[in-house]
LODO-295252 format. One record per residue: residue in one letter; x, y, z of N, C-alpha, C, O in turn. Coordinates in pm, whole numbers. Example, Ala and Ser with C-alpha at 12.3 -4.5 7.8 and 13.67 -1.06 7.14 Angstrom:
2
+--------+--------+--------+--------+--------+--------+--------+--------+--------+--------+--------+--------+--------+
| residu |    n.u |    n.v |    n.w |   ca.u |   ca.v |   ca.w |    c.u |    c.v |    c.w |    o.u |    o.v |    o.w |
+--------+--------+--------+--------+--------+--------+--------+--------+--------+--------+--------+--------+--------+
|      A |   1319 |   -569 |    780 |   1230 |   -450 |    780 |   1320 |   -330 |    780 |   1424 |   -332 |    846 |
|      S |   1285 |   -225 |    708 |   1367 |   -106 |    714 |   1290 |      3 |    787 |   1341 |    114 |    804 |
+--------+--------+--------+--------+--------+--------+--------+--------+--------+--------+--------+--------+--------+
//
This chain:
186
+--------+--------+--------+--------+--------+--------+--------+--------+--------+--------+--------+--------+--------+
| residu |    n.u |    n.v |    n.w |   ca.u |   ca.v |   ca.w |    c.u |    c.v |    c.w |    o.u |    o.v |    o.w |
+--------+--------+--------+--------+--------+--------+--------+--------+--------+--------+--------+--------+--------+
|      M |     84 |   -117 |      0 |      0 |      0 |      0 |     89 |    124 |      0 |    168 |    145 |     93 |
|      R |     77 |    204 |   -104 |    162 |    322 |   -119 |     79 |    448 |   -100 |    -40 |    452 |   -133 |
|      Y |    143 |    552 |    -46 |     76 |    679 |    -20 |     18 |    738 |   -148 |    -93 |    792 |   -147 |
|      A |     92 |    728 |   -257 |     47 |    785 |   -384 |    -82 |    721 |   -436 |   -150 |    779 |   -520 |
|      D |   -117 |    603 |   -386 |   -239 |    534 |   -428 |   -363 |    583 |   -354 |   -474 |    539 |   -384 |
|      G |   -346 |    675 |   -258 |   -462 |    727 |   -183 |   -527 |    622 |    -96 |   -649 |    605 |   -102 |
|      P |   -450 |    550 |    -14 |   -508 |    443 |     67 |   -607 |    497 |    170 |   -601 |    614 |    209 |
|      G |   -695 |    412 |    211 |   -795 |    454 |    309 |   -839 |    341 |    397 |   -796 |    226 |    383 |
|      T |   -927 |    376 |    489 |   -984 |    278 |    580 |  -1122 |    327 |    623 |  -1159 |    442 |    601 |
|      Q |  -1197 |    238 |    684 |  -1330 |    274 |    730 |  -1367 |    191 |    851 |  -1308 |     87 |    879 |
|      S |  -1466 |    241 |    921 |  -1523 |    171 |   1036 |  -1672 |    201 |   1034 |  -1714 |    304 |    982 |
|      E |  -1753 |    111 |   1091 |  -1896 |    137 |   1093 |  -1959 |     79 |   1217 |  -1902 |     -8 |   1283 |
|      V |  -2078 |    129 |   1248 |  -2151 |     85 |   1366 |  -2301 |    100 |   1338 |  -2342 |    187 |   1262 |
|      L |  -2380 |     16 |   1401 |  -2525 |     30 |   1394 |  -2569 |    111 |   1515 |  -2545 |     72 |   1629 |
|      V |  -2632 |    223 |   1490 |  -2679 |    312 |   1596 |  -2829 |    294 |   1609 |  -2902 |    309 |   1511 |
|      E |  -2875 |    264 |   1727 |  -3019 |    244 |   1751 |  -3084 |    380 |   1775 |  -3134 |    408 |   1884 |
|      A |  -3083 |    462 |   1672 |  -3143 |    596 |   1677 |  -3177 |    636 |   1534 |  -3116 |    587 |   1439 |
|      P |  -3275 |    724 |   1518 |  -3313 |    765 |   1383 |  -3204 |    843 |   1311 |  -3121 |    908 |   1374 |
|      V |  -3205 |    835 |   1180 |  -3106 |    902 |   1096 |  -3095 |   1051 |   1130 |  -2984 |   1105 |   1134 |
|      E |  -3207 |   1116 |   1154 |  -3205 |   1260 |   1183 |  -3121 |   1292 |   1306 |  -3048 |   1391 |   1307 |
|      R |  -3130 |   1209 |   1409 |  -3052 |   1232 |   1532 |  -2903 |   1207 |   1505 |  -2819 |   1284 |   1550 |
|      V |  -2872 |   1102 |   1433 |  -2732 |   1071 |   1402 |  -2673 |   1182 |   1314 |  -2559 |   1223 |   1334 |
|      W |  -2752 |   1228 |   1218 |  -2707 |   1338 |   1130 |  -2671 |   1461 |   1212 |  -2567 |   1524 |   1188 |
|      A |  -2754 |   1497 |   1308 |  -2728 |   1614 |   1392 |  -2594 |   1600 |   1463 |  -2522 |   1699 |   1480 |
|      L |  -2560 |   1480 |   1505 |  -2433 |   1458 |   1575 |  -2314 |   1461 |   1481 |  -2214 |   1526 |   1511 |
|      V |  -2322 |   1393 |   1367 |  -2205 |   1386 |   1279 |  -2178 |   1518 |   1208 |  -2065 |   1542 |   1165 |
|      T |  -2278 |   1602 |   1194 |  -2254 |   1732 |   1131 |  -2217 |   1840 |   1233 |  -2194 |   1955 |   1196 |
|      D |  -2211 |   1803 |   1360 |  -2160 |   1892 |   1464 |  -2007 |   1876 |   1462 |  -1955 |   1783 |   1524 |
|      I |  -1937 |   1965 |   1392 |  -1793 |   1946 |   1372 |  -1713 |   1950 |   1501 |  -1599 |   1905 |   1503 |
|      E |  -1770 |   2002 |   1609 |  -1698 |   2007 |   1736 |  -1699 |   1873 |   1808 |  -1614 |   1848 |   1894 |
|      L |  -1794 |   1786 |   1776 |  -1805 |   1658 |   1845 |  -1680 |   1570 |   1834 |  -1635 |   1518 |   1936 |
|      P |  -1622 |   1551 |   1715 |  -1503 |   1464 |   1708 |  -1387 |   1512 |   1797 |  -1309 |   1430 |   1845 |
|      A |  -1376 |   1642 |   1819 |  -1268 |   1692 |   1905 |  -1285 |   1644 |   2049 |  -1188 |   1633 |   2122 |
|      R |  -1408 |   1615 |   2088 |  -1431 |   1562 |   2223 |  -1402 |   1413 |   2231 |  -1385 |   1358 |   2340 |
|      L |  -1395 |   1347 |   2115 |  -1381 |   1202 |   2112 |  -1247 |   1154 |   2058 |  -1208 |   1040 |   2082 |
|      S |  -1175 |   1238 |   1986 |  -1054 |   1199 |   1914 |   -928 |   1214 |   1998 |   -917 |   1308 |   2076 |
|      P |   -834 |   1122 |   1983 |   -706 |   1137 |   2052 |   -615 |   1241 |   1986 |   -518 |   1285 |   2048 |
|      E |   -644 |   1282 |   1863 |   -556 |   1371 |   1788 |   -617 |   1509 |   1764 |   -549 |   1610 |   1782 |
|      L |   -742 |   1515 |   1723 |   -809 |   1641 |   1696 |   -846 |   1706 |   1829 |   -918 |   1647 |   1910 |
|      Q |   -797 |   1828 |   1852 |   -817 |   1894 |   1980 |   -934 |   1993 |   1982 |  -1008 |   2000 |   2080 |
|      R |   -951 |   2068 |   1873 |  -1062 |   2162 |   1864 |  -1087 |   2199 |   1719 |   -999 |   2184 |   1634 |
|      V |  -1209 |   2248 |   1692 |  -1250 |   2284 |   1557 |  -1338 |   2409 |   1563 |  -1404 |   2434 |   1664 |
|      A |  -1337 |   2487 |   1455 |  -1423 |   2605 |   1448 |  -1453 |   2635 |   1302 |  -1366 |   2622 |   1216 |
|      W |  -1577 |   2675 |   1275 |  -1614 |   2718 |   1140 |  -1540 |   2846 |   1107 |  -1524 |   2932 |   1193 |
|      L |  -1495 |   2858 |    985 |  -1425 |   2978 |    940 |  -1516 |   3077 |    870 |  -1489 |   3197 |    871 |
|      D |  -1624 |   3030 |    812 |  -1705 |   3119 |    729 |  -1852 |   3122 |    764 |  -1937 |   3137 |    676 |
|      G |  -1882 |   3107 |    891 |  -2019 |   3127 |    935 |  -2112 |   3007 |    928 |  -2224 |   3016 |    976 |
|      A |  -2070 |   2895 |    868 |  -2157 |   2777 |    867 |  -2166 |   2723 |   1009 |  -2074 |   2743 |   1089 |
|      H |  -2274 |   2656 |   1040 |  -2291 |   2601 |   1174 |  -2322 |   2453 |   1162 |  -2401 |   2411 |   1078 |
|      G |  -2258 |   2372 |   1249 |  -2287 |   2230 |   1252 |  -2433 |   2207 |   1283 |  -2494 |   2285 |   1357 |
|      G |  -2491 |   2101 |   1229 |  -2635 |   2077 |   1239 |  -2679 |   2030 |   1376 |  -2739 |   1923 |   1386 |
|      V |  -2653 |   2106 |   1482 |  -2685 |   2062 |   1617 |  -2835 |   2057 |   1644 |  -2876 |   1991 |   1739 |
|      D |  -2916 |   2123 |   1566 |  -3060 |   2118 |   1589 |  -3126 |   2000 |   1518 |  -3245 |   1975 |   1535 |
|      G |  -3048 |   1927 |   1438 |  -3100 |   1807 |   1372 |  -3179 |   1834 |   1246 |  -3227 |   1740 |   1184 |
|      T |  -3194 |   1959 |   1207 |  -3276 |   1988 |   1090 |  -3196 |   1997 |    962 |  -3254 |   1998 |    853 |
|      G |  -3062 |   2002 |    972 |  -2983 |   2026 |    851 |  -3010 |   2168 |    809 |  -2977 |   2261 |    883 |
|      G |  -3067 |   2189 |    693 |  -3111 |   2320 |    647 |  -3015 |   2433 |    678 |  -2893 |   2415 |    671 |
|      A |  -3070 |   2549 |    712 |  -2991 |   2670 |    730 |  -2894 |   2660 |    847 |  -2790 |   2725 |    847 |
|      D |  -2927 |   2578 |    949 |  -2839 |   2567 |   1064 |  -2733 |   2458 |   1046 |  -2648 |   2441 |   1133 |
|      G |  -2738 |   2385 |    938 |  -2643 |   2278 |    914 |  -2529 |   2325 |    829 |  -2529 |   2440 |    783 |
|      P |  -2433 |   2239 |    806 |  -2321 |   2275 |    719 |  -2369 |   2296 |    576 |  -2473 |   2245 |    536 |
|      V |  -2292 |   2372 |    500 |  -2325 |   2395 |    360 |  -2206 |   2351 |    274 |  -2091 |   2356 |    318 |
|      L |  -2236 |   2310 |    154 |  -2131 |   2270 |     61 |  -2035 |   2386 |     40 |  -2078 |   2499 |     16 |
|      G |  -1906 |   2360 |     49 |  -1804 |   2462 |     32 |  -1766 |   2535 |    159 |  -1668 |   2610 |    159 |
|      A |  -1839 |   2514 |    268 |  -1804 |   2578 |    396 |  -1669 |   2525 |    443 |  -1633 |   2409 |    418 |
|      R |  -1594 |   2611 |    511 |  -1462 |   2573 |    561 |  -1457 |   2583 |    712 |  -1520 |   2668 |    774 |
|      F |  -1378 |   2491 |    771 |  -1355 |   2496 |    915 |  -1209 |   2461 |    942 |  -1145 |   2391 |    864 |
|      E |  -1160 |   2511 |   1055 |  -1022 |   2481 |   1092 |  -1021 |   2379 |   1204 |  -1109 |   2377 |   1290 |
|      G |   -918 |   2296 |   1202 |   -899 |   2196 |   1306 |   -759 |   2211 |   1364 |   -663 |   2239 |   1292 |
|      F |   -749 |   2192 |   1493 |   -621 |   2200 |   1562 |   -588 |   2062 |   1616 |   -666 |   2002 |   1690 |
|      N |   -471 |   2011 |   1576 |   -433 |   1873 |   1604 |   -308 |   1867 |   1690 |   -225 |   1958 |   1689 |
|      S |   -296 |   1758 |   1764 |   -180 |   1739 |   1850 |   -145 |   1591 |   1855 |   -232 |   1504 |   1863 |
|      R |    -16 |   1566 |   1850 |     38 |   1430 |   1864 |    167 |   1441 |   1943 |    238 |   1541 |   1929 |
|      P |    200 |   1343 |   2024 |    324 |   1351 |   2101 |    450 |   1352 |   2014 |    553 |   1406 |   2055 |
|      D |    444 |   1292 |   1895 |    562 |   1280 |   1810 |    575 |   1391 |   1706 |    669 |   1389 |   1627 |
|      L |    483 |   1488 |   1704 |    488 |   1599 |   1608 |    453 |   1728 |   1680 |    385 |   1727 |   1783 |
|      R |    499 |   1840 |   1625 |    451 |   1969 |   1674 |    302 |   1981 |   1641 |    255 |   1923 |   1543 |
|      D |    229 |   2054 |   1724 |     88 |   2077 |   1697 |     72 |   2143 |   1561 |    162 |   2214 |   1515 |
|      W |    -41 |   2120 |   1495 |    -64 |   2181 |   1365 |   -212 |   2211 |   1344 |   -300 |   2154 |   1408 |
|      R |   -234 |   2303 |   1251 |   -369 |   2345 |   1214 |   -396 |   2300 |   1071 |   -306 |   2301 |    986 |
|      T |   -519 |   2260 |   1046 |   -562 |   2227 |    910 |   -686 |   2310 |    879 |   -753 |   2362 |    968 |
|      V |   -715 |   2322 |    750 |   -840 |   2384 |    706 |   -911 |   2279 |    621 |   -853 |   2222 |    529 |
|      S |  -1038 |   2257 |    654 |  -1118 |   2159 |    582 |  -1230 |   2229 |    507 |  -1278 |   2334 |    548 |
|      E |  -1269 |   2167 |    396 |  -1380 |   2219 |    316 |  -1482 |   2108 |    296 |  -1447 |   1996 |    261 |
|      V |  -1609 |   2141 |    318 |  -1717 |   2046 |    295 |  -1725 |   2022 |    145 |  -1750 |   2116 |     68 |
|      V |  -1704 |   1897 |    102 |  -1698 |   1865 |    -41 |  -1816 |   1782 |    -90 |  -1839 |   1770 |   -210 |
|      E |  -1891 |   1724 |      3 |  -2011 |   1650 |    -35 |  -2109 |   1658 |     82 |  -2072 |   1643 |    198 |
|      L |  -2234 |   1684 |     47 |  -2335 |   1702 |    150 |  -2470 |   1659 |     93 |  -2522 |   1720 |      0 |
|      A |  -2524 |   1553 |    150 |  -2659 |   1507 |    113 |  -2731 |   1484 |    246 |  -2703 |   1388 |    317 |
|      E |  -2823 |   1573 |    278 |  -2887 |   1573 |    409 |  -2934 |   1433 |    450 |  -3001 |   1363 |    376 |
|      H |  -2895 |   1397 |    572 |  -2928 |   1269 |    636 |  -2863 |   1149 |    567 |  -2896 |   1035 |    599 |
|      R |  -2770 |   1174 |    472 |  -2705 |   1062 |    403 |  -2553 |   1072 |    400 |  -2485 |    976 |    435 |
|      V |  -2497 |   1187 |    359 |  -2351 |   1199 |    341 |  -2302 |   1335 |    390 |  -2359 |   1439 |    358 |
|      F |  -2195 |   1331 |    467 |  -2124 |   1451 |    507 |  -1976 |   1421 |    486 |  -1920 |   1334 |    552 |
|      A |  -1911 |   1495 |    392 |  -1771 |   1467 |    359 |  -1693 |   1597 |    348 |  -1747 |   1701 |    309 |
|      W |  -1565 |   1591 |    385 |  -1479 |   1709 |    381 |  -1337 |   1671 |    345 |  -1292 |   1560 |    372 |
|      A |  -1269 |   1766 |    281 |  -1128 |   1749 |    245 |  -1045 |   1836 |    340 |  -1084 |   1948 |    372 |
|      V |   -932 |   1782 |    383 |   -845 |   1849 |    480 |   -719 |   1899 |    409 |   -648 |   1823 |    344 |
|      M |   -694 |   2030 |    425 |   -577 |   2091 |    360 |   -478 |   2142 |    465 |   -515 |   2181 |    575 |
|      D |   -352 |   2141 |    427 |   -244 |   2195 |    510 |   -228 |   2343 |    474 |   -133 |   2382 |    406 |
|      A |   -322 |   2424 |    518 |   -328 |   2566 |    479 |   -208 |   2647 |    528 |   -174 |   2749 |    469 |
|      D |   -145 |   2602 |    636 |    -32 |   2677 |    692 |    104 |   2628 |    642 |    207 |   2684 |    679 |
|      G |    104 |   2524 |    560 |    230 |   2472 |    509 |    312 |   2398 |    614 |    435 |   2401 |    609 |
|      R |    247 |   2334 |    707 |    317 |   2259 |    814 |    400 |   2144 |    756 |    505 |   2110 |    809 |
|      F |    352 |   2085 |    646 |    419 |   1968 |    589 |    481 |   1994 |    451 |    526 |   1901 |    386 |
|      G |    482 |   2119 |    408 |    534 |   2156 |    276 |    474 |   2289 |    238 |    447 |   2372 |    324 |
|      D |    453 |   2311 |    110 |    390 |   2436 |     67 |    246 |   2441 |    117 |    179 |   2338 |    123 |
|      P |    197 |   2560 |    153 |     57 |   2572 |    195 |    -38 |   2526 |     85 |    -12 |   2548 |    -34 |
|      V |   -147 |   2461 |    126 |   -246 |   2410 |     32 |   -382 |   2465 |     73 |   -422 |   2454 |    188 |
|      S |   -453 |   2525 |    -23 |   -586 |   2576 |      6 |   -692 |   2519 |    -87 |   -810 |   2551 |    -75 |
|      E |   -651 |   2434 |   -179 |   -746 |   2373 |   -275 |   -764 |   2225 |   -243 |   -669 |   2157 |   -205 |
|      V |   -887 |   2176 |   -259 |   -917 |   2038 |   -223 |   -838 |   1936 |   -305 |   -819 |   1823 |   -260 |
|      G |   -793 |   1973 |   -423 |   -714 |   1880 |   -505 |   -582 |   1841 |   -440 |   -525 |   1737 |   -472 |
|      G |   -533 |   1922 |   -349 |   -409 |   1892 |   -277 |   -432 |   1849 |   -134 |   -343 |   1860 |    -50 |
|      A |   -552 |   1799 |   -105 |   -588 |   1761 |     32 |   -494 |   1654 |     86 |   -448 |   1566 |     13 |
|      L |   -467 |   1663 |    215 |   -386 |   1559 |    279 |   -473 |   1443 |    323 |   -422 |   1334 |    352 |
|      A |   -605 |   1464 |    328 |   -699 |   1355 |    357 |   -840 |   1397 |    318 |   -871 |   1516 |    310 |
|      R |   -923 |   1297 |    295 |  -1066 |   1319 |    271 |  -1142 |   1228 |    366 |  -1123 |   1107 |    368 |
|      W |  -1228 |   1290 |    445 |  -1307 |   1220 |    546 |  -1453 |   1217 |    505 |  -1498 |   1301 |    427 |
|      R |  -1529 |   1119 |    557 |  -1666 |   1103 |    514 |  -1747 |   1025 |    617 |  -1699 |    929 |    677 |
|      F |  -1871 |   1069 |    637 |  -1972 |    993 |    711 |  -2080 |    955 |    612 |  -2128 |   1040 |    536 |
|      D |  -2120 |    828 |    613 |  -2234 |    781 |    537 |  -2336 |    728 |    637 |  -2301 |    652 |    728 |
|      L |  -2461 |    769 |    622 |  -2570 |    726 |    708 |  -2669 |    647 |    626 |  -2720 |    695 |    525 |
|      I |  -2696 |    524 |    669 |  -2787 |    436 |    596 |  -2897 |    390 |    692 |  -2867 |    324 |    791 |
|      P |  -3023 |    425 |    664 |  -3131 |    376 |    751 |  -3131 |    223 |    754 |  -3116 |    158 |    651 |
|      E |  -3148 |    169 |    873 |  -3150 |     23 |    888 |  -3245 |    -11 |   1002 |  -3216 |     19 |   1118 |
|      G |  -3357 |    -74 |    969 |  -3459 |    -99 |   1071 |  -3505 |     36 |   1125 |  -3537 |    126 |   1047 |
|      G |  -3509 |     51 |   1255 |  -3543 |    179 |   1315 |  -3420 |    261 |   1349 |  -3431 |    367 |   1411 |
|      G |  -3303 |    212 |   1309 |  -3178 |    279 |   1343 |  -3103 |    328 |   1221 |  -3159 |    349 |   1114 |
|      T |  -2973 |    347 |   1242 |  -2888 |    403 |   1137 |  -2755 |    327 |   1133 |  -2686 |    314 |   1234 |
|      R |  -2721 |    277 |   1016 |  -2587 |    222 |    996 |  -2499 |    342 |    966 |  -2521 |    412 |    867 |
|      L |  -2400 |    367 |   1051 |  -2311 |    482 |   1036 |  -2172 |    434 |    997 |  -2109 |    357 |   1068 |
|      R |  -2126 |    482 |    882 |  -1993 |    446 |    831 |  -1907 |    572 |    830 |  -1949 |    678 |    784 |
|      H |  -1787 |    558 |    882 |  -1689 |    668 |    886 |  -1569 |    620 |    806 |  -1516 |    511 |    831 |
|      S |  -1525 |    701 |    709 |  -1413 |    658 |    625 |  -1316 |    773 |    599 |  -1350 |    890 |    615 |
|      V |  -1196 |    735 |    560 |  -1093 |    832 |    527 |  -1007 |    776 |    415 |   -983 |    655 |    408 |
|      A |   -961 |    865 |    329 |   -858 |    832 |    229 |   -749 |    936 |    249 |   -777 |   1056 |    255 |
|      I |   -625 |    892 |    259 |   -514 |    985 |    280 |   -446 |   1019 |    149 |   -442 |    939 |     56 |
|      G |   -390 |   1142 |    143 |   -323 |   1190 |     25 |   -420 |   1260 |    -68 |   -540 |   1263 |    -40 |
|      P |   -373 |   1316 |   -175 |   -236 |   1312 |   -227 |   -144 |   1417 |   -165 |    -23 |   1411 |   -185 |
|      G |   -201 |   1514 |    -90 |   -119 |   1621 |    -34 |    -22 |   1572 |     71 |    -35 |   1462 |    126 |
|      R |     78 |   1656 |     98 |    180 |   1623 |    197 |    121 |   1625 |    337 |     32 |   1703 |    368 |
|      S |    174 |   1537 |    421 |    128 |   1524 |    559 |    242 |   1469 |    643 |    354 |   1453 |    595 |
|      G |    213 |   1442 |    769 |    313 |   1378 |    854 |    354 |   1242 |    800 |    468 |   1199 |    820 |
|      V |    262 |   1175 |    733 |    295 |   1045 |    672 |    401 |   1065 |    563 |    495 |    986 |    551 |
|      T |    386 |   1170 |    485 |    483 |   1200 |    379 |    622 |   1222 |    440 |    721 |   1171 |    389 |
|      L |    627 |   1298 |    549 |    756 |   1324 |    614 |    820 |   1193 |    662 |    940 |   1173 |    646 |
|      A |    739 |   1105 |    721 |    792 |    977 |    770 |    843 |    891 |    654 |    946 |    826 |    665 |
|      I |    770 |    892 |    543 |    811 |    813 |    426 |    941 |    868 |    369 |   1029 |    791 |    329 |
|      E |    955 |    999 |    363 |   1078 |   1059 |    312 |   1198 |   1023 |    399 |   1309 |   1006 |    349 |
|      A |   1176 |   1011 |    529 |   1284 |    975 |    620 |   1321 |    826 |    609 |   1436 |    789 |    632 |
|      R |   1222 |    741 |    574 |   1245 |    597 |    565 |   1168 |    539 |    446 |   1071 |    466 |    466 |
|      P |   1210 |    569 |    322 |   1134 |    525 |    205 |   1117 |    373 |    195 |   1018 |    325 |    139 |
|      E |   1211 |    299 |    247 |   1202 |    153 |    241 |   1089 |     99 |    328 |   1048 |    -16 |    312 |
|      A |   1037 |    181 |    420 |    932 |    138 |    512 |    795 |    197 |    476 |    705 |    198 |    560 |
|      E |    780 |    247 |    355 |    657 |    317 |    317 |    531 |    237 |    347 |    438 |    291 |    407 |
|      E |    526 |    112 |    308 |    405 |     33 |    329 |    373 |     17 |    477 |    257 |     22 |    517 |
|      K |    475 |     -3 |    559 |    454 |    -16 |    704 |    407 |    116 |    764 |    320 |    118 |    851 |
|      I |    464 |    226 |    717 |    425 |    358 |    767 |    279 |    386 |    733 |    203 |    431 |    819 |
|      V |    240 |    360 |    610 |    102 |    382 |    567 |      8 |    292 |    646 |    -95 |    338 |    695 |
|      A |     41 |    166 |    661 |    -44 |     72 |    735 |    -58 |    116 |    881 |   -167 |    109 |    938 |
|      F |     52 |    160 |    941 |     47 |    207 |   1080 |    -45 |    326 |   1093 |   -129 |    331 |   1184 |
|      R |    -31 |    424 |   1002 |   -115 |    544 |   1010 |   -262 |    510 |    989 |   -347 |    563 |   1060 |
|      L |   -292 |    423 |    894 |   -431 |    382 |    873 |   -487 |    314 |    998 |   -604 |    331 |   1031 |
|      G |   -404 |    237 |   1067 |   -446 |    174 |   1192 |   -479 |    278 |   1298 |   -578 |    266 |   1370 |
|      E |   -395 |    381 |   1308 |   -422 |    490 |   1403 |   -553 |    560 |   1369 |   -634 |    588 |   1458 |
|      L |   -572 |    588 |   1242 |   -694 |    657 |   1200 |   -818 |    572 |   1227 |   -921 |    624 |   1270 |
|      R |   -808 |    442 |   1201 |   -920 |    350 |   1226 |   -954 |    347 |   1376 |  -1071 |    344 |   1413 |
|      T |   -852 |    349 |   1461 |   -875 |    354 |   1606 |   -951 |    480 |   1644 |  -1045 |    476 |   1723 |
|      G |   -909 |    594 |   1589 |   -977 |    720 |   1616 |  -1120 |    721 |   1563 |  -1210 |    773 |   1628 |
|      M |  -1140 |    664 |   1444 |  -1275 |    657 |   1386 |  -1366 |    571 |   1473 |  -1482 |    606 |   1495 |
|      T |  -1314 |    460 |   1521 |  -1394 |    372 |   1606 |  -1434 |    445 |   1734 |  -1548 |    432 |   1779 |
|      A |  -1342 |    521 |   1793 |  -1375 |    599 |   1913 |  -1483 |    701 |   1882 |  -1575 |    721 |   1962 |
|      T |  -1473 |    767 |   1768 |  -1574 |    866 |   1729 |  -1709 |    798 |   1709 |  -1810 |    848 |   1758 |
|      L |  -1711 |    686 |   1639 |  -1838 |    615 |   1616 |  -1900 |    568 |   1746 |  -2021 |    578 |   1765 |
|      D |  -1817 |    515 |   1836 |  -1869 |    471 |   1966 |  -1929 |    588 |   2043 |  -2033 |    574 |   2108 |
|      G |  -1864 |    705 |   2035 |  -1917 |    824 |   2102 |  -2048 |    871 |   2041 |  -2141 |    905 |   2114 |
|      V |  -2056 |    872 |   1908 |  -2180 |    911 |   1840 |  -2291 |    813 |   1878 |  -2403 |    855 |   1910 |
|      K |  -2261 |    685 |   1874 |  -2361 |    582 |   1909 |  -2413 |    606 |   2050 |  -2534 |    607 |   2072 |
|      S |  -2324 |    625 |   2144 |  -2363 |    646 |   2283 |  -2452 |    769 |   2299 |  -2557 |    763 |   2363 |
|      L |  -2411 |    880 |   2241 |  -2488 |   1003 |   2250 |  -2624 |    992 |   2181 |  -2726 |   1036 |   2235 |
|      A |  -2626 |    932 |   2064 |  -2752 |    919 |   1988 |  -2849 |    828 |   2060 |  -2969 |    856 |   2065 |
|      E |  -2800 |    719 |   2116 |  -2888 |    624 |   2182 |  -2935 |    676 |   2317 |  -3045 |    642 |   2360 |
|      Q |  -2855 |    758 |   2384 |  -2896 |    817 |   2512 |  -3013 |    912 |   2492 |  -3104 |    918 |   2575 |
|      S |  -3011 |    986 |   2382 |  -3112 |   1088 |   2361 |  -3234 |   1037 |   2284 |  -3331 |   1111 |   2264 |
|      S |  -3228 |    911 |   2240 |  -3344 |    857 |   2164 |  -3452 |    812 |   2258 |  -3557 |    764 |   2213 |
+--------+--------+--------+--------+--------+--------+--------+--------+--------+--------+--------+--------+--------+
//
């Protein structure tokens, strides 16, 4: 598995809550910061608001809206990213591309074509609940993974596999948190 191939991973869970409730949680961009070991905080940059009221619509995210995320890892200096909502289908899909707007890993990137990752939530009605899938594809933009590969090119596949494992662990924690919150309030 090579970085240039845009490798990815996914995790999913069945949430015993209606799609509308799950949608309200996954479009609240601040929620993952409470659940993630790496993402510390997030804020909308251009006035869009996460769909905390569950209606989507005017209070939910909009296509093209941007938000910043602040990340921390023990093995790297803290860094900021800027994400753009790239796909939005109410109660079905919420997806965003993450850019290295500050040039932490190379030249600054502000266009989605140079994203260091693309994240996505898919919501599928199932029985009275919601099958929630969280996925990510890394690259093609430069990231901490790129720096590690440049330092040890012979270990590229192991580096990519390790990072995907870390991301999958974080996604599982996020899904478990969403499930818990959605089922508590149902």
